[in-house]
All heavy atoms as an XYZ file, in Angstrom:
790
protein
N    -101.358    -17.726     67.449
C    -100.270    -17.107     66.719
C    -100.747    -15.764     66.172
O    -101.811    -15.666     65.585
C     -99.849    -18.028     65.571
C     -98.726    -17.478     64.740
S     -98.202    -18.539     63.369
C     -97.760    -20.026     64.207
N     -99.939    -14.755     66.377
C    -100.298    -13.421     65.914
C    -100.136    -13.307     64.407
O     -99.415    -14.075     63.768
C     -99.423    -12.387     66.610
C     -99.725    -12.308     68.104
C     -99.087    -11.109     68.766
N     -97.787    -10.757     68.267
C     -96.680    -10.691     69.001
N     -96.736    -10.977     70.274
N     -95.533    -10.336     68.464
N    -100.826    -12.328     63.858
C    -100.813    -12.108     62.411
C     -99.393    -11.879     61.896
O     -99.012    -12.415     60.858
C    -101.714    -10.919     62.062
C    -101.909    -10.726     60.582
C    -102.886     -9.610     60.301
C    -103.076     -9.435     58.813
N    -104.056     -8.397     58.516
N     -98.592    -11.094     62.612
C     -97.223    -10.816     62.177
C     -96.370    -12.081     62.178
O     -95.545    -12.278     61.290
C     -96.574     -9.742     63.056
O     -96.489    -10.186     64.393
N     -96.596    -12.957     63.150
C     -95.864    -14.228     63.207
C     -96.264    -15.135     62.046
O     -95.429    -15.796     61.438
C     -96.122    -14.939     64.531
C     -95.507    -14.246     65.721
C     -95.945    -14.860     67.032
O     -97.138    -15.265     67.152
O     -95.111    -14.930     67.945
N     -97.570    -15.167     61.762
C     -98.068    -15.969     60.635
C     -97.475    -15.484     59.327
O     -97.060    -16.280     58.482
C     -99.602    -15.891     60.589
C    -100.265    -17.196     60.831
C    -101.761    -17.232     60.631
N    -102.482    -16.011     60.390
C    -103.134    -15.336     61.325
N    -103.136    -15.727     62.567
N    -103.798    -14.247     61.009
N     -97.425    -14.167     59.170
C     -96.889    -13.585     57.946
C     -95.411    -13.940     57.785
O     -94.963    -14.281     56.696
C     -97.080    -12.064     57.974
C     -96.769    -11.382     56.684
C     -97.121     -9.900     56.753
C     -96.828     -9.226     55.431
N     -97.199     -7.815     55.458
N     -94.677    -13.889     58.881
C     -93.251    -14.217     58.852
C     -93.045    -15.698     58.513
O     -92.159    -16.047     57.729
C     -92.636    -13.893     60.212
C     -91.140    -13.843     60.214
C     -90.607    -13.314     61.552
O     -91.335    -13.220     62.537
N     -89.347    -12.974     61.569
N     -93.875    -16.582     59.074
C     -93.787    -18.010     58.770
C     -94.096    -18.284     57.301
O     -93.443    -19.108     56.664
C     -94.743    -18.807     59.650
C     -94.241    -19.188     61.021
C     -95.346    -19.851     61.836
C     -93.040    -20.088     60.935
N     -95.109    -17.602     56.768
C     -95.462    -17.781     55.357
C     -94.322    -17.353     54.450
O     -94.031    -18.008     53.453
C     -96.735    -17.004     55.015
C     -97.986    -17.648     55.523
C     -99.202    -16.844     55.108
C    -100.471    -17.441     55.645
N    -101.652    -16.706     55.222
N     -93.665    -16.257     54.802
C     -92.535    -15.775     54.004
C     -91.398    -16.794     54.035
O     -90.802    -17.104     53.005
C     -92.059    -14.420     54.521
C     -90.921    -13.852     53.710
C     -90.460    -12.512     54.239
C     -89.299    -12.023     53.381
N     -88.651    -10.870     53.952
N     -91.107    -17.329     55.212
C     -90.052    -18.334     55.344
C     -90.405    -19.593     54.561
O     -89.549    -20.170     53.883
C     -89.822    -18.660     56.817
N     -91.672    -20.018     54.635
C     -92.114    -21.194     53.887
C     -91.936    -20.967     52.396
O     -91.443    -21.837     51.681
C     -93.581    -21.505     54.189
C     -94.223    -22.558     53.280
C     -93.562    -23.911     53.486
C     -95.708    -22.640     53.544
N     -92.322    -19.794     51.918
C     -92.189    -19.479     50.496
C     -90.729    -19.564     50.067
O     -90.398    -20.216     49.088
C     -92.762    -18.093     50.216
C     -92.604    -17.642     48.771
C     -93.172    -16.227     48.568
N     -92.786    -15.677     47.308
C     -93.411    -15.887     46.156
N     -94.471    -16.654     46.127
N     -92.994    -15.339     45.042
N     -89.863    -18.932     50.827
C     -88.442    -18.931     50.482
C     -87.867    -20.342     50.529
O     -87.168    -20.767     49.606
C     -87.667    -18.006     51.421
C     -87.964    -16.543     51.191
C     -87.349    -15.622     52.238
O     -86.668    -16.126     53.169
O     -87.558    -14.402     52.136
N     -88.174    -21.086     51.596
C     -87.656    -22.450     51.732
C     -88.160    -23.347     50.608
O     -87.386    -24.079     49.992
C     -88.060    -23.050     53.080
C     -87.358    -22.403     54.260
O     -86.358    -21.680     54.045
O     -87.806    -22.614     55.397
N     -89.452    -23.308     50.346
C     -90.016    -24.200     49.333
C     -89.511    -23.845     47.932
O     -89.244    -24.738     47.124
C     -91.542    -24.203     49.381
O     -92.067    -22.922     49.128
N     -89.357    -22.559     47.642
C     -88.839    -22.171     46.322
C     -87.387    -22.588     46.152
O     -86.985    -23.035     45.069
C     -88.995    -20.667     46.093
C     -90.424    -20.167     45.922
C     -90.432    -18.660     45.725
C     -91.125    -20.866     44.781
N     -86.591    -22.462     47.212
C     -85.193    -22.899     47.134
C     -85.106    -24.408     46.929
O     -84.309    -24.879     46.113
C     -84.421    -22.489     48.392
C     -84.120    -21.009     48.429
O     -83.979    -20.358     47.400
N     -84.024    -20.462     49.624
N     -85.918    -25.161     47.653
C     -85.923    -26.616     47.500
C     -86.410    -27.015     46.113
O     -85.858    -27.929     45.494
C     -86.794    -27.257     48.586
C     -86.284    -27.111     50.024
C     -87.294    -27.683     51.008
C     -84.930    -27.754     50.202
N     -87.429    -26.337     45.612
C     -87.929    -26.620     44.265
C     -86.818    -26.395     43.241
O     -86.604    -27.215     42.344
C     -89.139    -25.736     43.950
C     -89.769    -26.048     42.620
C     -90.691    -27.065     42.498
C     -89.425    -25.324     41.483
C     -91.267    -27.368     41.270
C     -89.997    -25.620     40.258
C     -90.916    -26.647     40.152
N     -86.117    -25.287     43.380
C     -85.014    -24.984     42.468
C     -83.934    -26.052     42.496
O     -83.414    -26.457     41.451
N     -83.609    -26.534     43.692
C     -82.607    -27.597     43.818
C     -83.052    -28.860     43.086
O     -82.238    -29.538     42.452
C     -82.370    -27.927     45.298
C     -81.653    -26.839     46.069
C     -81.582    -27.122     47.568
O     -81.827    -28.278     47.992
O     -81.279    -26.177     48.319
N     -84.323    -29.166     43.162
C     -84.863    -30.341     42.477
C     -84.743    -30.182     40.971
O     -84.346    -31.112     40.272
C     -86.330    -30.579     42.898
C     -86.375    -31.043     44.357
C     -87.021    -31.580     41.976
C     -87.744    -30.958     44.991
N     -85.085    -29.008     40.470
C     -85.002    -28.774     39.021
C     -83.556    -28.904     38.546
O     -83.278    -29.527     37.514
C     -85.603    -27.399     38.645
C     -87.096    -27.344     39.009
C     -85.385    -27.086     37.164
C     -87.953    -28.449     38.399
N     -82.613    -28.349     39.306
C     -81.187    -28.471     38.945
C     -80.786    -29.946     38.909
O     -80.143    -30.400     37.953
C     -80.292    -27.681     39.928
C     -78.824    -28.001     39.691
C     -80.540    -26.185     39.798
N     -81.170    -30.687     39.935
C     -80.817    -32.110     40.016
C     -81.368    -32.884     38.820
O     -80.655    -33.665     38.182
C     -81.349    -32.702     41.320
C     -81.051    -34.159     41.519
C     -81.615    -34.640     42.838
C     -81.363    -36.127     43.021
N     -81.869    -36.611     44.311
N     -82.641    -32.661     38.504
C     -83.257    -33.357     37.374
C     -82.644    -32.915     36.045
O     -82.441    -33.743     35.143
C     -84.771    -33.117     37.364
C     -85.548    -33.768     38.510
C     -86.998    -33.288     38.501
C     -85.478    -35.286     38.422
N     -82.335    -31.631     35.931
C     -81.713    -31.115     34.697
C     -80.344    -31.752     34.484
O     -80.015    -32.184     33.377
C     -81.598    -29.592     34.768
C     -80.888    -28.976     33.576
C     -80.881    -27.476     33.614
N     -80.247    -26.880     34.773
C     -78.923    -26.789     34.964
N     -78.090    -27.320     34.082
N     -78.446    -26.191     36.048
N     -79.559    -31.812     35.547
C     -78.225    -32.408     35.437
C     -78.312    -33.898     35.144
O     -77.489    -34.436     34.400
C     -77.424    -32.139     36.713
C     -77.037    -30.670     36.833
C     -76.362    -30.310     38.144
O     -76.382    -31.137     39.099
O     -75.821    -29.184     38.222
N     -79.309    -34.568     35.706
C     -79.532    -35.995     35.434
C     -79.803    -36.216     33.944
O     -79.379    -37.212     33.364
C     -80.703    -36.508     36.271
C     -80.996    -37.964     36.100
C     -82.191    -38.376     36.944
C     -82.621    -39.779     36.590
N     -83.947    -40.079     37.096
N     -80.516    -35.277     33.331
C     -80.819    -35.359     31.897
C     -79.671    -34.830     31.042
O     -79.779    -34.798     29.818
C     -82.100    -34.584     31.577
C     -83.363    -35.202     32.116
C     -83.695    -36.538     31.477
O     -83.601    -36.647     30.224
O     -84.031    -37.473     32.224
N     -78.595    -34.368     31.691
C     -77.421    -33.817     31.018
C     -77.792    -32.628     30.121
O     -77.370    -32.535     28.968
C     -76.694    -34.902     30.212
C     -75.278    -34.489     29.832
O     -74.664    -33.713     30.594
O     -74.808    -34.918     28.761
N     -78.602    -31.739     30.687
C     -79.033    -30.540     29.970
C     -78.410    -29.306     30.606
O     -78.281    -29.234     31.833
C     -80.555    -30.393     30.033
C     -81.405    -31.418     29.302
C     -82.869    -31.269     29.711
C     -81.248    -31.259     27.808
N     -78.063    -28.349     29.780
C     -77.652    -27.058     30.321
C     -78.916    -26.296     30.687
O     -80.018    -26.632     30.253
C     -76.846    -26.266     29.279
O     -77.700    -25.858     28.222
N     -78.743    -25.270     31.473
C     -79.877    -24.419     31.831
C     -80.508    -23.834     30.565
O     -81.734    -23.784     30.440
C     -79.382    -23.313     32.757
C     -80.455    -22.597     33.492
C     -79.865    -21.565     34.432
O     -79.313    -20.570     33.979
N     -79.984    -21.806     35.722
N     -79.675    -23.435     29.643
C     -80.155    -22.850     28.390
C     -80.929    -23.875     27.565
O     -81.987    -23.556     27.004
C     -78.975    -22.308     27.582
C     -79.402    -21.519     26.374
C     -78.230    -20.809     25.705
O     -77.080    -20.975     26.143
O     -78.492    -20.088     24.741
N     -80.437    -25.118     27.510
C     -81.133    -26.167     26.760
C     -82.512    -26.460     27.346
O     -83.494    -26.589     26.619
C     -80.318    -27.463     26.729
C     -79.081    -27.364     25.867
O     -79.028    -26.485     24.969
O     -78.144    -28.162     26.097
N     -82.566    -26.572     28.668
C     -83.854    -26.843     29.307
C     -84.820    -25.687     29.086
O     -85.989    -25.905     28.764
C     -83.683    -27.105     30.815
C     -84.982    -27.376     31.574
C     -85.742    -28.570     30.993
C     -84.697    -27.581     33.053
N     -84.327    -24.476     29.234
C     -85.184    -23.303     29.006
C     -85.747    -23.334     27.588
O     -86.945    -23.117     27.383
C     -84.394    -22.025     29.245
N     -84.901    -23.619     26.621
C     -85.331    -23.683     25.221
C     -86.389    -24.779     25.040
O     -87.424    -24.549     24.411
C     -84.133    -23.935     24.298
C     -84.512    -24.028     22.848
C     -84.707    -22.874     22.091
C     -84.698    -25.263     22.233
C     -85.075    -22.955     20.760
C     -85.070    -25.346     20.905
C     -85.257    -24.193     20.166
O     -85.625    -24.278     18.856
N     -86.118    -25.961     25.597
C     -87.054    -27.086     25.463
C     -88.413    -26.771     26.093
O     -89.433    -27.292     25.652
C     -86.485    -28.347     26.123
C     -85.300    -28.929     25.371
O     -85.042    -28.506     24.223
O     -84.622    -29.802     25.954
N     -88.409    -25.930     27.117
C     -89.650    -25.578     27.823
C     -90.297    -24.315     27.273
O     -91.356    -23.909     27.744
C     -89.365    -25.385     29.310
S     -88.826    -26.878     30.147
N     -89.653    -23.680     26.293
C     -90.196    -22.450     25.725
C     -90.084    -21.277     26.674
O     -90.969    -20.412     26.717
N     -89.001    -21.255     27.446
C     -88.793    -20.195     28.429
C     -87.477    -19.479     28.151
O     -86.612    -20.008     27.474
C     -88.702    -20.785     29.847
C     -89.914    -21.501     30.318
S     -89.575    -22.201     31.946
C     -90.840    -23.441     32.005
N     -87.351    -18.323     28.750
C     -86.102    -17.575     28.678
C     -85.117    -18.161     29.688
O     -85.525    -18.578     30.779
C     -86.380    -16.102     28.993
C     -85.173    -15.231     28.774
O     -84.736    -15.125     27.616
O     -84.666    -14.672     29.773
N     -83.836    -18.194     29.366
C     -82.835    -18.745     30.263
C     -82.798    -18.000     31.599
O     -82.621    -18.587     32.657
C     -81.446    -18.740     29.631
C     -80.474    -19.617     30.421
C     -79.049    -19.108     30.439
N     -78.878    -17.710     30.733
C     -78.831    -17.190     31.978
N     -78.977    -17.946     33.032
N     -78.640    -15.904     32.141
N     -82.999    -16.693     31.557
C     -82.961    -15.922     32.808
C     -84.127    -16.305     33.724
O     -83.977    -16.321     34.947
C     -82.954    -14.419     32.533
O     -84.141    -14.017     31.901
N     -85.268    -16.637     33.137
C     -86.406    -17.101     33.936
C     -86.080    -18.456     34.558
O     -86.393    -18.711     35.732
C     -87.670    -17.180     33.075
C     -88.908    -17.598     33.831
C     -89.402    -16.810     34.862
C     -89.566    -18.768     33.523
C     -90.543    -17.188     35.566
C     -90.700    -19.153     34.216
C     -91.190    -18.363     35.242
N     -85.425    -19.319     33.781
C     -85.014    -20.630     34.292
C     -84.055    -20.453     35.466
O     -84.151    -21.143     36.480
C     -84.357    -21.452     33.180
C     -83.998    -22.862     33.594
S     -85.423    -23.903     34.003
C     -86.234    -23.970     32.419
N     -83.159    -19.505     35.346
C     -82.216    -19.220     36.427
C     -82.951    -18.793     37.692
O     -82.608    -19.228     38.804
C     -81.235    -18.126     35.997
O     -80.399    -17.768     37.064
N     -83.964    -17.962     37.534
C     -84.745    -17.509     38.694
C     -85.481    -18.668     39.363
O     -85.612    -18.701     40.587
C     -85.735    -16.424     38.284
C     -85.076    -15.102     37.972
C     -86.085    -14.070     37.533
C     -85.382    -12.761     37.188
N     -86.318    -11.748     36.705
N     -85.948    -19.620     38.578
C     -86.607    -20.799     39.141
C     -85.595    -21.621     39.927
O     -85.834    -22.012     41.072
C     -87.260    -21.663     38.035
C     -88.453    -20.923     37.427
C     -87.681    -23.034     38.586
C     -89.025    -21.584     36.189
N     -84.435    -21.865     39.310
C     -83.425    -22.715     39.935
C     -82.819    -22.092     41.187
O     -82.356    -22.816     42.068
C     -82.330    -23.068     38.933
C     -82.795    -24.024     37.857
C     -81.685    -24.521     36.960
O     -80.523    -24.089     37.123
O     -81.970    -25.363     36.095
N     -82.814    -20.788     41.283
C     -82.243    -20.122     42.458
C     -83.308    -19.738     43.479
O     -82.993    -19.104     44.484
C     -81.440    -18.873     42.046
O     -82.283    -17.984     41.309
C     -80.213    -19.246     41.232
N     -84.557    -20.107     43.221
C     -85.629    -19.849     44.179
C     -86.089    -18.408     44.226
O     -86.692    -17.972     45.195
N     -85.837    -17.661     43.163
C     -86.201    -16.247     43.143
C     -87.581    -15.979     42.563
O     -88.058    -14.854     42.616
C     -85.140    -15.450     42.387
C     -83.819    -15.397     43.133
C     -82.835    -14.481     42.475
C     -81.626    -14.293     43.343
N     -80.482    -15.055     42.947
N     -88.203    -17.017     42.001
C     -89.551    -16.848     41.458
C     -90.359    -18.119     41.704
O     -89.800    -19.212     41.772
C     -89.520    -16.495     39.960
O     -90.819    -16.069     39.553
C     -89.091    -17.660     39.090
N     -91.650    -17.946     41.846
C     -92.557    -19.075     42.054
C     -93.138    -19.504     40.706
O     -93.818    -18.717     40.050
C     -93.679    -18.682     43.007
N     -92.862    -20.727     40.293
C     -93.395    -21.184     39.012
C     -94.892    -21.452     39.092
O     -95.396    -21.929     40.106
C     -92.618    -22.474     38.737
C     -92.243    -22.968     40.087
C     -92.049    -21.742     40.942
N     -95.585    -21.128     38.029
C     -97.015    -21.417     37.949
C     -97.212    -22.907     37.668
O     -96.251    -23.635     37.350
C     -97.646    -20.603     36.815
O     -97.166    -21.079     35.566
N     -98.438    -23.355     37.758
C     -98.748    -24.749     37.451
C     -98.351    -25.073     36.013
O     -97.749    -26.123     35.743
C    -100.237    -25.027     37.676
C    -100.713    -26.439     37.349
C     -99.937    -27.470     38.162
C    -102.201    -26.552     37.618
N     -98.656    -24.182     35.084
C     -98.278    -24.402     33.690
C     -96.763    -24.522     33.551
O     -96.265    -25.376     32.816
C     -98.806    -23.260     32.806
C     -98.461    -23.340     31.318
C     -98.982    -24.641     30.699
C     -99.017    -22.152     30.579
N     -96.026    -23.702     34.270
C     -94.566    -23.767     34.217
C     -94.066    -25.101     34.759
O     -93.154    -25.706     34.190
C     -93.944    -22.592     34.996
O     -94.355    -21.365     34.382
C     -92.428    -22.665     35.004
N     -94.668    -25.596     35.828
C     -94.275    -26.896     36.379
C     -94.537    -28.001     35.367
O     -93.714    -28.905     35.187
C     -94.999    -27.172     37.717
C     -94.523    -26.169     38.780
C     -94.761    -28.608     38.185
C     -95.332    -26.182     40.057
N     -95.651    -27.921     34.676
C     -95.973    -28.909     33.635
C     -94.946    -28.852     32.511
O     -94.446    -29.884     32.051
C     -97.406    -28.690     33.104
C     -98.424    -29.033     34.194
C     -97.660    -29.507     31.838
C     -99.836    -28.582     33.901
N     -94.607    -27.649     32.088
C     -93.614    -27.491     31.018
C     -92.235    -27.979     31.457
O     -91.506    -28.615     30.679
C     -93.558    -26.035     30.574
C     -94.835    -25.629     29.819
C     -95.020    -24.153     29.686
N     -93.999    -23.513     28.877
C     -93.858    -22.198     28.758
N     -94.669    -21.392     29.413
N     -92.926    -21.686     28.003
N     -91.868    -27.700     32.703
C     -90.593    -28.192     33.234
C     -90.569    -29.722     33.233
O     -89.574    -30.341     32.839
C     -90.358    -27.674     34.650
C     -89.946    -26.221     34.787
C     -90.047    -25.768     36.239
C     -88.530    -26.008     34.269
N     -91.654    -30.322     33.682
C     -91.731    -31.785     33.717
C     -91.556    -32.367     32.321
O     -90.807    -33.339     32.136
C     -93.055    -32.229     34.326
N     -92.203    -31.769     31.338
C     -92.058    -32.252     29.958
C     -90.613    -32.125     29.494
O     -90.059    -33.045     28.900
C     -92.987    -31.488     29.025
C     -94.444    -31.829     29.225
C     -95.386    -30.939     28.415
O     -95.037    -29.843     28.009
N     -96.601    -31.428     28.209
N     -90.002    -30.984     29.779
C     -88.612    -30.762     29.379
C     -87.634    -31.680     30.087
O     -86.549    -31.965     29.571
N     -88.018    -32.156     31.263
C     -87.158    -33.031     32.058
C     -87.537    -34.509     31.917
O     -87.020    -35.360     32.639
C     -87.230    -32.616     33.530
C     -86.634    -31.248     33.839
C     -87.061    -30.767     35.220
C     -85.112    -31.282     33.725
N     -88.452    -34.798     31.004
C     -88.891    -36.172     30.744
C     -89.417    -36.860     32.002
O     -89.059    -38.000     32.303
C     -87.762    -36.998     30.116
C     -87.355    -36.454     28.774
O     -88.194    -36.180     27.920
N     -86.067    -36.258     28.592
N     -90.243    -36.137     32.727
C     -90.855    -36.701     33.933
C     -92.285    -36.181     34.048
O     -92.790    -35.563     33.104
C     -90.006    -36.360     35.188
O     -90.480    -37.137     36.287
C     -90.024    -34.883     35.524
N     -92.910    -36.435     35.160
C     -94.283    -35.981     35.395
C     -94.280    -34.888     36.453
O     -93.441    -34.905     37.363
C     -95.147    -37.142     35.887
C     -95.295    -38.266     34.887
C     -96.097    -39.380     35.494
C     -96.211    -40.531     34.498
N     -96.928    -41.673     35.078
N     -95.234    -33.961     36.368
C     -95.335    -32.944     37.417
C     -95.480    -33.564     38.807
O     -94.915    -33.072     39.774
C     -96.586    -32.141     37.041
C     -96.750    -32.361     35.577
C     -96.233    -33.746     35.316
N     -96.202    -34.673     38.882
C     -96.404    -35.328     40.179
C     -95.091    -35.824     40.776
O     -94.920    -35.811     42.001
C     -97.398    -36.484     40.053
O     -96.917    -37.452     39.132
N     -94.160    -36.224     39.931
C     -92.854    -36.672     40.413
C     -92.094    -35.494     41.015
O     -91.505    -35.605     42.097
C     -92.041    -37.335     39.273
C     -90.600    -37.574     39.687
C     -92.708    -38.626     38.826
N     -92.118    -34.362     40.326
C     -91.431    -33.167     40.829
C     -92.037    -32.737     42.165
O     -91.318    -32.451     43.122
C     -91.495    -32.019     39.801
C     -90.705    -32.385     38.545
C     -90.966    -30.721     40.407
C     -90.854    -31.415     37.396
N     -93.367    -32.714     42.251
C     -94.031    -32.291     43.482
C     -93.808    -33.297     44.610
O     -93.665    -32.899     45.774
C     -95.515    -32.046     43.229
C     -95.804    -30.885     42.271
C     -97.298    -30.786     41.994
C     -95.266    -29.574     42.815
N     -93.753    -34.587     44.292
C     -93.456    -35.599     45.315
C     -92.038    -35.420     45.847
O     -91.794    -35.559     47.047
C     -93.655    -37.004     44.750
N     -91.112    -35.097     44.944
C     -89.737    -34.837     45.369
C     -89.681    -33.615     46.281
O     -88.951    -33.602     47.277
C     -88.828    -34.632     44.153
C     -88.585    -35.886     43.352
S     -87.649    -35.574     41.829
C     -86.000    -35.312     42.508
N     -90.468    -32.601     45.953
C     -90.522    -31.396     46.780
C     -91.082    -31.730     48.162
O     -90.528    -31.319     49.186
C     -91.355    -30.306     46.106
C     -91.545    -29.021     46.905
C     -90.210    -28.351     47.195
C     -92.481    -28.075     46.159
N     -92.157    -32.489     48.181
C     -92.755    -32.863     49.462
C     -91.761    -33.649     50.313
O     -91.597    -33.383     51.515
C     -94.021    -33.691     49.226
C     -94.712    -34.094     50.504
C     -95.974    -34.909     50.263
O     -96.103    -35.541     49.206
O     -96.821    -34.910     51.165
N     -91.080    -34.599     49.704
C     -90.088    -35.409     50.420
C     -88.961    -34.534     50.984
O     -88.547    -34.682     52.129
C     -89.516    -36.464     49.475
C     -88.543    -37.415     50.129
C     -88.025    -38.454     49.151
O     -88.806    -38.954     48.322
O     -86.824    -38.746     49.222
N     -88.486    -33.605     50.168
C     -87.407    -32.707     50.587
C     -87.869    -31.785     51.719
O     -87.118    -31.526     52.652
C     -86.940    -31.885     49.378
C     -85.461    -31.613     49.330
C     -85.096    -31.143     47.933
C     -83.703    -30.710     47.741
N     -82.643    -31.480     48.287
N     -89.108    -31.312     51.641
C     -89.641    -30.447     52.686
C     -89.751    -31.208     54.012
O     -89.443    -30.663     55.067
C     -90.996    -29.873     52.277
C     -90.882    -28.809     51.194
S     -92.474    -28.182     50.626
C     -92.954    -27.182     52.041
N     -90.168    -32.463     53.953
C     -90.253    -33.274     55.166
C     -88.863    -33.527     55.742
O     -88.657    -33.427     56.949
C     -90.962    -34.607     54.872
C     -92.452    -34.519     54.615
C     -92.989    -35.858     54.125
C     -93.188    -34.083     55.866
N     -87.926    -33.837     54.862
C     -86.554    -34.109     55.289
C     -85.921    -32.872     55.923
O     -85.215    -32.962     56.920
C     -85.726    -34.573     54.090
C     -84.332    -35.013     54.440
C     -83.601    -35.504     53.209
C     -82.197    -35.937     53.565
N     -81.458    -36.393     52.382
N     -86.175    -31.708     55.333
C     -85.616    -30.449     55.831
C     -86.453    -29.852     56.965
O     -86.130    -28.793     57.481
C     -85.522    -29.427     54.688
C     -84.669    -29.847     53.514
C     -83.189    -29.712     53.787
O     -82.807    -28.802     54.561
O     -82.429    -30.522     53.231
N     -87.555    -30.537     57.294
C     -88.471    -30.090     58.354
C     -89.031    -28.689     58.093
O     -89.096    -27.846     58.991
C     -87.792    -30.172     59.712
C     -87.444    -31.594     60.108
C     -86.828    -31.633     61.483
C     -86.680    -33.012     62.011
N     -85.763    -33.896     61.612
N     -89.410    -28.460     56.846
C     -90.066    -27.199     56.483
C     -91.529    -27.337     56.855
O     -92.241    -28.177     56.317
C     -89.914    -26.902     54.972
C     -90.697    -25.659     54.587
C     -88.443    -26.754     54.608
N     -91.962    -26.556     57.819
C     -93.327    -26.655     58.307
C     -94.246    -25.688     57.575
O     -93.882    -24.538     57.331
C     -93.377    -26.376     59.805
C     -92.726    -27.471     60.614
C     -92.982    -27.310     62.092
O     -94.105    -26.893     62.461
O     -92.070    -27.610     62.862
N     -95.426    -26.176     57.272
C     -96.441    -25.334     56.629
C     -97.347    -24.786     57.729
O     -97.988    -25.563     58.444
C     -97.253    -26.152     55.603
C     -96.320    -26.711     54.538
C     -98.366    -25.302     55.012
C     -96.956    -27.677     53.587
N     -97.380    -23.467     57.882
C     -98.236    -22.900     58.936
C     -99.711    -23.141     58.623
O    -100.134    -23.039     57.481
C     -97.882    -21.426     58.931
C     -97.314    -21.166     57.593
C     -96.703    -22.444     57.119
N    -100.468    -23.461     59.631
C    -101.908    -23.670     59.475
C    -102.635    -22.360     59.681
O    -102.282    -21.562     60.528
C    -102.404    -24.705     60.472
C    -101.731    -26.039     60.288
C    -102.554    -27.109     60.988
N    -101.900    -28.372     60.939
C    -102.003    -29.244     59.933
N    -102.713    -28.938     58.889
N    -101.385    -30.391     59.973
N    -103.671    -22.175     58.884
C    -104.516    -20.988     59.036
C    -105.400    -21.168     60.246
O    -105.936    -22.253     60.484
C    -105.389    -20.798     57.788
C    -104.611    -20.436     56.542
C    -103.983    -19.070     56.607
O    -104.588    -18.151     57.189
O    -102.870    -18.911     56.081
N    -105.559    -20.122     60.993
C    -106.440    -20.170     62.149
C    -107.781    -19.551     61.800
O    -107.840    -18.601     61.052
C    -105.826    -19.404     63.318
C    -104.568    -20.052     63.857
C    -103.956    -19.241     64.987
O    -104.582    -18.273     65.440
O    -102.838    -19.587     65.384
N    -108.806    -20.118     62.368
C    -110.021    -19.433     62.304
C    -111.091    -19.787     61.459
O    -112.019    -19.345     61.098
C-alpha cells in the first residue's frame, strides 16, 4: 500500500471512529436523560466542546473519556467496548502499518 493510500485510510478511520464515538456518547447521554449542557457541566467541559465530541469533530483525550464515563455513570472500558463493537458492526477497518 502506498503512503498516500495509507494516509487516506487513516483519515477515513479517524472520521469514522470519531463519528461512531459521538453516537455512543449521545446514546448514553440520552439513556441518562441528560441534556448536552447538563453532561458538559457534570464533566467540567464547555457545551460547545461536548457538541464537537458528539458530532465527531474532535478527538477526545483519555482524560476526557474518563470524565465522560464519570458523567454518564459508566466506565471508560464500557464506552470503548461499545466503540469497538460498533466499529466491527460497521466494518470500519484499521489500517496496519507496514514495515
